[in-house]
C-alpha positions as CSV (number, residue, x, y, z in Angstrom):
1,X,-0.4,-0.4,0.3
2,X,1.2,3.4,-1.0
3,X,1.7,6.3,1.5
4,X,1.1,10.2,0.8
5,X,0.3,12.8,3.2
6,X,-3.4,12.7,2.9
7,X,-5.0,11.5,6.0
8,X,-8.3,12.0,7.9
9,X,-6.6,10.9,11.3
10,X,-7.2,13.4,14.4
11,X,-3.5,14.3,15.0
12,X,-0.9,14.9,12.6
13,X,2.2,13.7,15.1
14,X,1.8,12.0,18.9
15,X,4.7,11.8,20.7
16,X,4.2,9.6,23.3
17,X,6.1,9.0,26.1
18,X,5.9,12.9,26.2
19,X,7.5,13.3,29.8
20,X,10.8,11.7,29.4
21,X,13.9,13.4,29.2
22,X,14.2,12.8,25.5
23,X,10.3,13.0,24.7
24,X,10.5,16.2,26.1
25,X,13.4,17.6,23.7
26,X,11.0,15.7,20.9
27,X,8.1,18.0,22.1
28,X,10.3,21.1,22.5
29,X,12.0,20.8,18.9
30,X,8.5,20.7,17.6
31,X,6.5,23.5,19.3
32,X,10.0,25.4,18.4
33,X,9.9,24.3,14.7
34,X,7.0,22.7,13.1
35,X,4.1,24.2,11.0
36,X,1.9,26.6,13.2
37,X,-1.5,24.8,11.7
38,X,-0.1,21.1,12.8
39,X,-2.3,19.1,14.6
40,X,-0.3,17.3,17.6
41,X,-0.7,15.7,21.0
42,X,1.3,14.4,24.0
43,X,0.6,11.2,25.2
44,X,1.4,9.5,28.9
45,X,0.3,8.0,32.0
46,X,0.3,10.9,33.9
47,X,-1.8,13.8,33.3
48,X,-0.5,16.1,36.0
49,X,3.4,15.8,34.2
50,X,2.0,16.0,30.6
51,X,0.3,19.4,31.8
52,X,3.5,20.2,33.6
53,X,5.0,20.0,30.0
54,X,2.3,21.8,28.5
55,X,3.4,24.7,30.4
56,X,6.4,24.4,29.3
57,X,5.8,24.1,25.5
58,X,3.8,27.7,26.3
59,X,7.0,29.3,27.6
60,X,9.0,28.1,24.3
61,X,6.7,29.4,21.9
62,X,3.7,31.4,23.5
63,X,2.4,33.1,20.5
64,X,2.0,29.2,18.9
65,X,-2.0,29.3,18.2
66,X,-2.2,25.4,18.4
67,X,-0.9,23.6,21.6
68,X,-0.5,19.7,21.8
69,X,-3.3,18.2,23.4
70,X,-3.0,15.9,26.2
71,X,-3.7,11.9,25.1
72,X,-3.7,9.4,28.8
73,X,-2.4,6.4,27.6
74,X,-1.8,3.3,29.3
75,X,1.0,0.7,28.6
76,X,-1.0,-2.3,27.2
77,X,-2.0,-2.9,23.4
78,X,-5.9,-1.6,24.1
79,X,-5.1,1.6,25.5
80,X,-1.9,1.7,22.5
81,X,-4.3,0.6,19.6
82,X,-6.8,3.5,20.2
83,X,-3.6,6.5,20.5
84,X,-2.1,4.8,17.2
85,X,-5.6,4.9,15.2
86,X,-6.0,8.7,16.2
87,X,-2.3,9.8,15.0
88,X,-0.7,9.6,11.4
89,X,2.9,9.2,12.8
90,X,3.7,7.9,16.4
91,X,6.9,8.8,18.1
92,X,7.6,6.4,20.7
93,X,9.8,7.9,23.5
94,X,9.7,5.1,26.6
95,X,12.2,3.0,26.7
96,X,13.9,0.1,28.0
97,X,12.3,-0.2,24.7
98,X,12.9,-4.5,25.4
99,X,10.9,-4.1,28.0
100,X,8.4,-1.3,27.2
101,X,8.1,-0.7,23.8
102,X,6.7,-3.4,22.0
103,X,3.2,-2.4,22.3
104,X,3.6,1.0,20.7
105,X,5.2,-0.6,17.8
106,X,2.9,-3.7,17.9
107,X,-0.3,-1.1,17.9
108,X,1.3,1.0,14.8
109,X,1.7,-2.1,12.3
110,X,-1.9,-2.9,12.7
111,X,-3.4,0.2,12.4
112,X,-1.5,1.9,9.7
113,X,0.0,4.3,11.8
114,X,3.6,5.7,10.7
115,X,6.2,4.6,13.8
116,X,9.7,6.5,15.1
117,X,11.6,6.0,17.9
118,X,14.6,6.4,19.6
119,X,16.0,3.2,20.6
120,X,19.7,1.5,20.1
121,X,18.8,-1.4,21.0
122,X,19.3,-3.7,17.7
123,X,18.0,-7.3,19.2
124,X,14.9,-5.4,20.1
125,X,14.7,-4.4,16.7
126,X,15.5,-7.7,14.8
127,X,12.8,-9.1,17.4
128,X,10.5,-6.4,15.9
129,X,10.6,-7.0,12.2
130,X,10.1,-11.0,12.7
131,X,7.1,-10.5,14.4
132,X,5.8,-7.3,12.5
133,X,7.1,-6.8,9.1
134,X,4.0,-8.5,7.7
135,X,1.4,-6.4,9.8
136,X,3.1,-3.0,8.7
137,X,3.2,-4.6,5.0
138,X,-0.6,-5.1,5.1
139,X,-1.5,-2.2,6.9
140,X,0.7,0.3,4.7
141,X,2.5,1.4,8.4
142,X,6.0,2.7,7.8
143,X,8.3,1.4,10.7
144,X,10.9,3.5,11.7
145,X,13.0,2.0,14.8
146,X,16.7,3.5,15.9
147,X,15.7,6.9,14.2
148,X,17.8,9.2,17.2
149,X,22.1,9.4,17.8
150,X,21.8,5.7,17.4
151,X,21.5,4.7,14.3
152,X,20.6,7.6,12.3
153,X,23.9,10.0,11.4
154,X,26.2,7.4,10.7
155,X,23.0,5.7,8.5
156,X,22.1,9.0,6.8
157,X,25.9,9.7,6.0
158,X,26.8,6.5,4.5
159,X,23.9,7.2,1.9
160,X,25.4,10.0,1.2
161,X,28.6,9.0,0.8
162,X,27.4,6.3,-1.6
163,X,25.2,8.8,-3.3
164,X,28.0,10.8,-4.2
165,X,30.0,7.7,-5.4
166,X,26.5,6.7,-7.6
167,X,26.1,10.3,-8.9
168,X,29.6,12.2,-9.1
169,X,31.6,9.0,-9.9
170,X,29.2,6.2,-11.5
171,X,30.6,3.7,-8.5
172,X,29.3,1.3,-6.7
173,X,30.3,1.8,-3.0
174,X,33.3,-0.8,-0.9
175,X,34.0,-0.1,2.0
176,X,33.0,2.9,4.4
177,X,35.1,3.5,7.7
178,X,32.9,6.0,9.5
179,X,34.7,7.9,12.8
180,X,32.8,9.6,15.9
181,X,35.1,12.5,15.2
182,X,33.6,14.4,18.1
183,X,31.5,14.1,20.9
184,X,30.7,16.2,24.1
185,X,27.5,15.4,25.7
186,X,26.7,12.6,28.7
187,X,24.3,9.8,28.9
188,X,21.2,10.5,30.2
189,X,19.4,7.9,32.5
190,X,17.5,6.3,30.4
191,X,20.5,5.4,28.3
192,X,22.2,4.0,30.9
193,X,19.0,1.7,32.4
194,X,18.6,0.1,28.8
195,X,22.9,-0.7,28.9
196,X,21.5,-2.6,32.3
197,X,18.4,-4.1,31.7
198,X,18.1,-5.1,28.1
199,X,20.1,-8.6,29.5
200,X,17.4,-8.8,31.5
201,X,14.9,-9.4,28.7
202,X,16.7,-10.6,25.6
203,X,18.6,-13.9,26.2
204,X,22.3,-14.1,25.5
205,X,22.2,-16.2,22.0
206,X,19.5,-14.0,20.5
207,X,21.9,-11.1,21.7
208,X,24.9,-12.6,20.1
209,X,22.8,-13.1,16.6
210,X,21.5,-10.1,16.4
211,X,25.0,-8.5,16.7
212,X,25.8,-10.9,13.9
213,X,26.9,-9.1,10.1
214,X,24.1,-8.3,8.3
215,X,21.4,-10.0,10.4
216,X,18.9,-7.3,10.2
217,X,19.2,-7.1,6.4
218,X,16.4,-8.5,4.2
219,X,19.0,-10.3,2.3
220,X,22.5,-11.5,2.8
221,X,25.8,-10.1,1.9
222,X,28.0,-12.3,0.8
223,X,31.3,-10.0,0.8
224,X,33.2,-10.0,4.2
225,X,33.5,-7.2,6.2
226,X,37.3,-6.7,6.4
227,X,39.1,-7.9,10.0
228,X,41.8,-5.8,11.5
229,X,45.1,-6.4,12.5
230,X,46.0,-8.7,15.8
231,X,47.1,-5.6,16.6
232,X,44.1,-4.0,16.5
233,X,41.9,-6.5,17.9
234,X,43.9,-6.3,21.2
235,X,44.3,-2.8,21.4
236,X,40.9,-1.5,19.3
237,X,43.8,1.1,17.7
238,X,44.3,2.0,14.1
239,X,44.7,4.3,11.4
240,X,42.7,5.3,8.6
241,X,43.9,7.8,5.8
242,X,42.1,10.9,6.0
243,X,40.7,10.0,9.7
244,X,43.9,9.7,11.4
245,X,44.1,7.3,14.8
246,X,40.8,5.4,16.0
247,X,39.6,3.5,17.9
248,X,36.9,1.0,19.7
249,X,33.0,2.9,19.1
250,X,30.5,2.7,21.9
251,X,28.3,2.3,19.1
252,X,30.1,0.1,16.4
253,X,27.6,-2.8,16.7
254,X,24.4,-1.3,17.1
255,X,25.1,1.7,14.2
256,X,26.5,-1.3,11.6
257,X,23.4,-3.6,12.5
258,X,21.1,-0.2,10.3
259,X,23.5,0.2,8.1
260,X,23.8,-2.7,7.0
261,X,20.2,-3.4,7.0
262,X,19.9,-0.2,4.9
263,X,22.2,-1.7,2.6
264,X,20.1,-4.7,2.0
265,X,16.4,-2.6,1.9
266,X,17.9,-0.1,-0.5
267,X,19.2,-3.3,-2.7
268,X,15.5,-4.0,-3.3
269,X,14.6,-0.3,-3.6
270,X,17.0,-0.4,-6.7
271,X,19.4,2.1,-4.7
272,X,21.9,0.1,-3.4
273,X,25.7,0.6,-2.4
274,X,26.9,-2.3,-4.4
275,X,27.8,-6.2,-3.3
276,X,31.0,-5.2,-2.3
277,X,30.0,-3.0,0.3
278,X,31.4,-2.7,3.6
279,X,31.1,-1.0,7.0
280,X,33.2,0.3,9.8
281,X,32.5,2.6,12.7
282,X,35.0,3.9,15.5
283,X,35.9,7.0,17.6
284,X,38.9,9.6,17.4
285,X,40.9,9.7,20.7
286,X,42.9,12.3,21.9
287,X,45.7,10.2,21.8
288,X,46.8,6.1,21.6
289,X,46.7,5.5,25.6
290,X,43.3,7.0,25.9
291,X,41.9,5.0,22.9
292,X,43.5,2.0,24.5
293,X,41.7,3.1,27.7
294,X,38.3,3.3,25.4
295,X,38.7,-0.2,24.3
296,X,39.6,-2.0,28.2
297,X,36.5,0.6,29.3
298,X,34.3,-1.0,26.6
299,X,35.5,-4.6,27.1
300,X,35.1,-4.2,30.9
301,X,31.2,-3.0,30.4
302,X,30.5,-5.9,28.6
303,X,31.9,-8.3,30.8
304,X,29.0,-6.2,33.3
305,X,26.4,-6.6,30.9
306,X,27.0,-10.4,30.9
307,X,27.3,-10.7,34.7
308,X,24.1,-10.3,36.6
309,X,25.7,-9.5,40.1
310,X,27.4,-6.8,38.5
311,X,25.1,-5.5,36.2
312,X,22.6,-4.8,39.1
313,X,25.5,-3.3,41.6
314,X,25.9,-1.0,38.4
315,X,22.6,0.2,37.2
316,X,22.4,1.4,41.2
317,X,25.2,4.3,40.9
318,X,24.4,5.7,37.2
319,X,21.2,8.3,36.5
320,X,17.7,6.8,36.8
321,X,15.4,7.1,33.5
322,X,13.7,10.5,33.3
323,X,17.1,12.4,34.1
324,X,19.6,13.3,32.1
325,X,22.6,15.9,31.3
326,X,21.1,19.7,32.7
327,X,19.8,21.2,29.8
328,X,22.5,25.0,30.5
329,X,25.5,22.6,30.8
330,X,24.6,20.8,27.7
331,X,24.3,23.5,25.5
332,X,27.9,23.3,24.4
333,X,27.5,19.8,23.7
334,X,28.5,18.9,19.7
335,X,28.7,15.7,18.1
336,X,30.6,15.1,14.7
337,X,31.0,12.2,12.5
338,X,33.7,12.0,9.7
339,X,33.9,9.1,6.8
340,X,35.7,7.6,4.0
341,X,34.2,5.6,1.5
342,X,36.1,3.9,-1.6
343,X,34.2,3.3,-4.4
344,X,33.9,-0.1,-6.0
345,X,35.4,1.0,-9.8
346,X,39.4,0.4,-11.0
347,X,39.9,4.5,-9.7
348,X,39.2,3.0,-5.9
349,X,37.6,6.5,-6.0
350,X,37.7,7.9,-2.7
351,X,35.1,10.3,-1.1
352,X,35.2,11.8,2.6
353,X,32.0,12.8,4.1
354,X,30.9,15.1,7.1
355,X,28.3,15.2,9.2
356,X,27.8,17.8,12.4
357,X,25.6,19.7,15.3
358,X,26.4,22.0,17.7
359,X,25.2,24.4,20.4
360,X,22.2,22.2,22.1
361,X,22.0,18.9,23.8
362,X,22.6,15.5,21.6
363,X,19.1,14.7,22.8
364,X,17.8,17.5,21.4
365,X,19.5,16.3,18.1
366,X,17.5,13.0,18.6
367,X,14.4,15.1,18.8
368,X,15.3,17.1,15.8
369,X,16.0,13.7,13.9
370,X,12.5,11.5,14.7
371,X,10.4,14.7,14.0
372,X,12.4,16.1,10.9
373,X,11.4,12.1,9.5
374,X,7.8,12.3,10.8
375,X,8.1,16.1,8.6
376,X,9.0,13.9,5.8
377,X,6.3,11.8,5.5
378,X,3.7,14.0,6.2
379,X,5.3,16.8,3.5
380,X,7.5,15.3,1.2
381,X,5.5,12.4,-1.0
382,X,7.7,9.2,-0.3
383,X,7.4,6.6,-2.4
384,X,7.8,3.8,0.2
385,X,5.5,0.5,0.6
386,X,4.3,-0.5,4.3
387,X,7.1,-2.1,6.5
388,X,10.2,-1.8,8.8
389,X,12.8,0.9,7.5
390,X,15.7,2.9,8.2
391,X,16.4,6.2,8.0
392,X,18.4,5.8,5.2
393,X,15.5,5.1,3.2
394,X,14.5,8.5,3.4
395,X,17.1,9.6,1.7
396,X,17.7,12.7,0.3
397,X,14.7,14.4,1.5
398,X,15.3,13.8,4.9
399,X,19.5,14.6,4.8
400,X,17.6,18.3,3.2
401,X,15.6,18.9,5.9
402,X,18.2,18.4,8.5
403,X,20.8,20.3,6.5
404,X,18.1,23.5,6.6
405,X,17.6,22.7,10.7
406,X,21.1,22.5,11.7
407,X,22.6,18.8,11.5
408,X,24.4,19.2,8.2
409,X,26.4,17.4,5.9
410,X,29.3,17.3,3.4
411,X,31.0,15.2,1.1
412,X,33.7,15.5,-1.4
413,X,35.7,13.6,-3.6
414,X,39.6,12.9,-2.8
415,X,42.6,13.3,-5.4
416,X,43.8,10.3,-6.1
């Protein structure tokens, strides 16, 4: 079933979980930036807390003629189904998703409601693909998990590099290396709660299966992902031309899962990257000692996640869900990605890419991403059938929107 922006729903957008840390930023972005004729609502379980959000939004933009409605919604199938039927797009900000997220996604898939969330839980994402792809296809719902800071930026940057190679050089894409080049931010309580709770809800074998290469892709990729040297495996350190010294990325497995799914989906849509595509993600350390420390720290985190006693102990020391970095301090936050793509052509054409955002909380960027994704469905003629997709499937229309509101993209060909 093809989708357009004409609909007979009560609301254009509903933000479910608007009282949470990320949900508030999502609602805030809508109040600041979306058209004044938008029909929207904020949803959650607590009327008083939702009313507090409304009062906050009025202070941000008191001249907005249409303030959001309030929808009270519990975490069960009946309540979420009723809410989904009222919305053209539902943005779900209620996590951890492995524990709380299925109700909203299921309701949207079954009721033809377009859906975005901000999870970074690839195993849960894979579980939802297996359970609800058919329902979404039948209802015409466009489902977009992992549309926040995990994992839209590297996915869209990879799409941008592949598009550059295809349109400027008539070349498929070979190896893509993404670096989180700058990151100034702190994690929210919801993010930390997810890290320490996912193992309580998803068995270890299912976790391992979800993080295998191309596990989320609808088609297999027979081209192996390049393996690093023994030194790189032991230390996490590697050097990539044009990107410099790199180390293990905290988001590599999560982001790789989405980028690899994009590869498979776009192959089926005639916009593929090519049969020899591979993807790797790293972080830019200050020096080799810092890089080695990051690598060891991430190995330690994996051990904590696997051992129940350590996991429970660590969870008691971190921020609790609904909390996060202070907004005033976070106004100096920034994130920048850089990437190098090598074309699958005789010249091995190299394209350098960059995507960056500065000046607001990184969780505000997550709100920006999901809302502009929703706006792309509302305002643009997107030729997609019902199903479960990735950010890259919205392609250049979404990238253009993001670039106009402060999340910028650049690509350039390097001279061989």
